[in-house]
C-alpha positions as CSV (number, residue, x, y, z in Angstrom):
1,X,64.1,86.1,-2.2
2,X,67.0,87.8,-4.0
3,X,68.2,84.4,-5.2
4,X,64.8,83.5,-6.7
5,X,64.7,86.9,-8.6
6,X,68.1,86.3,-10.1
7,X,67.2,82.8,-11.1
8,X,64.0,84.0,-12.9
9,X,66.0,86.6,-14.6
10,X,68.5,84.1,-15.9
11,X,65.7,81.9,-17.1
12,X,64.2,84.8,-19.0
13,X,67.5,85.4,-20.7
14,X,67.9,81.8,-21.6
15,X,64.4,81.6,-23.1
16,X,65.4,84.1,-25.7
17,X,68.5,82.2,-26.6
18,X,69.3,78.8,-28.1
19,X,70.7,77.7,-24.8
20,X,67.1,77.0,-23.6
21,X,66.3,74.7,-26.5
22,X,66.4,71.2,-25.0
23,X,64.5,68.2,-26.3
24,X,61.0,67.6,-25.0
25,X,59.5,64.1,-25.4
26,X,55.7,64.0,-25.7
27,X,54.2,60.8,-24.2
28,X,52.9,58.4,-26.8
29,X,50.4,56.5,-24.6
30,X,49.0,56.3,-21.0
31,X,51.8,57.3,-18.6
32,X,54.1,57.9,-21.5
33,X,54.1,54.2,-22.7
34,X,54.6,53.3,-26.3
35,X,51.5,51.9,-28.1
36,X,53.1,48.5,-28.3
37,X,53.5,48.4,-24.5
38,X,49.9,49.6,-24.0
39,X,48.7,46.8,-26.3
40,X,50.7,44.2,-24.4
41,X,49.2,45.3,-21.1
42,X,45.7,45.1,-22.6
43,X,46.4,41.5,-23.8
44,X,47.8,40.5,-20.4
45,X,44.8,42.0,-18.6
46,X,42.4,40.0,-20.9
47,X,44.4,36.8,-20.4
48,X,44.3,37.4,-16.6
49,X,40.5,37.8,-16.8
50,X,40.2,34.5,-18.8
51,X,42.4,32.7,-16.3
52,X,40.3,33.9,-13.3
53,X,37.2,32.7,-15.1
54,X,38.7,29.3,-15.8
55,X,39.8,28.9,-12.2
56,X,36.4,29.8,-11.0
57,X,34.9,27.1,-13.3
58,X,37.4,24.6,-12.1
59,X,36.7,25.4,-8.5
60,X,32.9,25.0,-9.1
61,X,33.6,21.7,-10.8
62,X,35.7,20.5,-7.9
63,X,33.2,21.7,-5.4
64,X,30.4,19.7,-7.2
65,X,32.6,16.6,-7.1
66,X,33.4,17.1,-3.4
67,X,29.8,17.6,-2.5
68,X,28.8,14.5,-4.4
69,X,31.4,12.6,-2.3
70,X,30.1,14.3,0.9
71,X,26.6,13.2,0.0
72,X,27.7,9.6,-0.7
73,X,29.6,9.4,2.6
74,X,26.8,10.8,4.6
75,X,28.7,14.0,5.5
76,X,26.2,16.3,3.8
77,X,23.5,14.9,6.1
78,X,25.6,15.1,9.2
79,X,26.4,18.8,8.8
80,X,22.7,19.7,9.0
81,X,23.3,19.6,12.8
82,X,25.3,22.8,12.4
83,X,22.1,24.9,11.9
84,X,23.9,26.9,9.3
85,X,22.0,28.2,6.2
86,X,21.7,25.6,3.5
87,X,24.4,27.2,1.3
88,X,26.9,27.3,4.2
89,X,26.0,23.7,5.1
90,X,27.0,22.8,1.5
91,X,30.3,24.7,1.8
92,X,31.0,23.0,5.1
93,X,30.4,19.5,3.7
94,X,32.7,20.3,0.8
95,X,35.4,21.7,3.1
96,X,35.3,18.6,5.3
97,X,35.8,16.3,2.3
98,X,38.4,18.5,0.6
99,X,40.5,19.1,3.7
100,X,40.3,15.5,4.8
101,X,41.6,14.4,1.4
102,X,44.3,17.0,1.4
103,X,45.6,15.8,4.8
104,X,45.0,12.1,4.2
105,X,42.4,11.9,7.1
106,X,39.1,10.1,7.0
107,X,36.4,12.8,6.7
108,X,34.3,11.0,9.3
109,X,37.1,11.3,11.8
110,X,36.9,15.1,11.2
111,X,33.1,14.9,11.8
112,X,33.7,12.9,15.0
113,X,36.1,15.5,16.3
114,X,33.6,18.3,15.4
115,X,30.8,16.5,17.2
116,X,32.9,15.9,20.3
117,X,34.5,19.3,20.4
118,X,31.6,21.7,19.5
119,X,28.5,19.6,18.6
120,X,28.5,21.5,15.4
121,X,28.2,24.9,17.1
122,X,30.0,27.2,14.7
123,X,30.5,29.9,17.4
124,X,31.5,27.7,20.3
125,X,34.3,29.0,22.6
126,X,35.9,26.9,25.3
127,X,36.9,27.9,28.8
128,X,40.5,28.2,27.6
129,X,39.7,30.1,24.5
130,X,39.5,27.4,21.8
131,X,37.1,28.6,19.0
132,X,34.8,27.3,16.4
133,X,33.7,23.8,15.1
134,X,37.0,22.1,15.8
135,X,37.9,24.2,18.8
136,X,41.1,25.7,17.4
137,X,43.2,27.9,19.8
138,X,43.9,31.3,18.2
139,X,47.7,31.0,18.5
140,X,47.6,27.5,17.0
141,X,45.4,28.8,14.2
142,X,47.8,31.7,13.4
143,X,50.7,29.3,13.4
144,X,49.0,26.8,11.1
145,X,47.8,29.5,8.8
146,X,51.3,30.9,8.4
147,X,52.6,27.4,7.9
148,X,50.1,27.1,5.1
149,X,51.3,30.3,3.5
150,X,48.6,32.8,4.5
151,X,47.5,35.0,7.4
152,X,44.6,34.1,9.7
153,X,44.0,37.8,10.6
154,X,41.6,38.3,13.5
155,X,41.0,35.4,15.9
156,X,37.3,35.8,15.1
157,X,38.0,34.4,11.6
158,X,38.1,31.0,13.4
159,X,34.3,31.2,13.5
160,X,34.3,30.8,9.7
161,X,33.4,27.2,9.2
162,X,35.7,26.5,6.2
163,X,38.7,28.2,7.8
164,X,38.2,26.3,11.0
165,X,37.9,23.0,9.3
166,X,41.0,23.7,7.1
167,X,43.1,24.6,10.2
168,X,41.7,21.9,12.5
169,X,42.1,19.1,10.0
170,X,45.7,20.1,9.2
171,X,46.4,20.2,13.0
172,X,44.8,16.8,13.5
173,X,46.8,15.3,10.6
174,X,50.0,16.8,11.9
175,X,49.5,15.3,15.4
176,X,48.7,11.9,13.9
177,X,52.0,12.0,12.0
178,X,53.9,13.2,15.1
179,X,52.4,10.9,17.7
180,X,52.0,7.8,15.5
181,X,48.3,6.8,16.2
182,X,44.9,8.4,16.1
183,X,44.4,7.8,19.8
184,X,47.7,9.4,20.9
185,X,47.1,12.3,18.5
186,X,43.7,12.9,20.1
187,X,45.4,13.1,23.5
188,X,47.6,15.9,22.0
189,X,44.6,17.5,20.3
190,X,42.7,17.8,23.6
191,X,45.6,18.5,26.0
192,X,48.2,20.1,23.8
193,X,51.4,18.4,22.4
194,X,53.6,19.3,25.4
195,X,51.2,18.0,28.1
196,X,50.3,15.0,25.9
197,X,54.0,13.8,25.9
198,X,54.0,13.9,29.7
199,X,50.6,12.1,29.9
200,X,51.7,9.4,27.5
201,X,54.9,8.9,29.4
202,X,53.1,7.8,32.6
203,X,51.2,4.5,32.2
204,X,48.6,5.2,34.9
205,X,47.9,8.7,33.8
206,X,47.8,7.6,30.1
207,X,45.3,4.9,30.8
208,X,43.0,7.3,32.7
209,X,43.2,10.0,30.0
210,X,42.8,7.6,27.1
211,X,39.5,6.5,28.7
212,X,38.2,10.0,28.3
213,X,38.3,12.2,25.3
214,X,40.2,9.9,22.9
215,X,37.8,7.0,23.6
216,X,34.8,9.3,23.1
217,X,36.1,10.5,19.7
218,X,37.0,7.0,18.5
219,X,33.7,5.6,19.6
220,X,31.9,8.4,17.7
221,X,34.0,7.8,14.6
222,X,33.3,4.0,14.7
223,X,29.6,4.7,15.0
224,X,29.7,7.1,12.0
225,X,31.6,4.5,10.0
226,X,29.1,1.8,10.8
227,X,26.3,4.1,9.7
228,X,28.2,4.9,6.5
229,X,28.7,1.3,5.7
230,X,25.0,0.5,6.2
231,X,24.0,3.4,3.9
232,X,26.5,2.4,1.2
233,X,25.3,-1.2,1.3
234,X,21.7,-0.1,0.9
235,X,22.6,2.1,-2.0
236,X,24.5,-0.6,-3.7
237,X,21.6,-3.0,-3.2
238,X,19.2,-0.4,-4.6
239,X,21.4,0.2,-7.6
240,X,21.6,-3.6,-8.3
241,X,17.8,-3.8,-8.1
242,X,17.3,-0.8,-10.4
243,X,19.7,-2.3,-13.0
244,X,17.9,-5.7,-13.0
245,X,14.6,-3.9,-13.3
């Protein structure tokens, strides 16, 4: 307490003398910034807002193009089986086309996997804990998300249709690249990469396993491709008739 009293007394003495006269700078703008800096910050903020608006317009344009492709390929019709609200069906159709293109996978192969894995039940959970449309395991989903440069967060985020398709399609594409064929990749997708290597290494076990899940998915994929080809042929024929008319 005595020290504090002495300090106050000393300050009082200095106030009355020139020793207390030190320069005090008054802030020129918010947080003491110069007007030029404030103006630059305002300009950057405005440019940032313009960029966000432009990106939103670009995203909307790309979504329109992807939905048109989804409609042309029959994907938009197929996702109706999900029972999701119409707007979410549209987002799902766009996601399937977008992620299939990004991963160089046929969008109908993605649909075939969804049909065989979950029958388009967005909230499906398997006995071993795989979740969502493409039945992605939580650990696999977190790994794939981090590999893609973002965080999955809670495992329940796998129930988000777009997120599930993004991760599931990336995983499928990765397995095709690693195992060499769609059929072998489907073994790994169903059994896991480690077990798949052991299955594929044994001819009898491989033959038996191949007759199950991989054959089911490939059969579904071929059926969808046949339907698609018929629809595209009919549309081409109708377009020709309309032009002649």
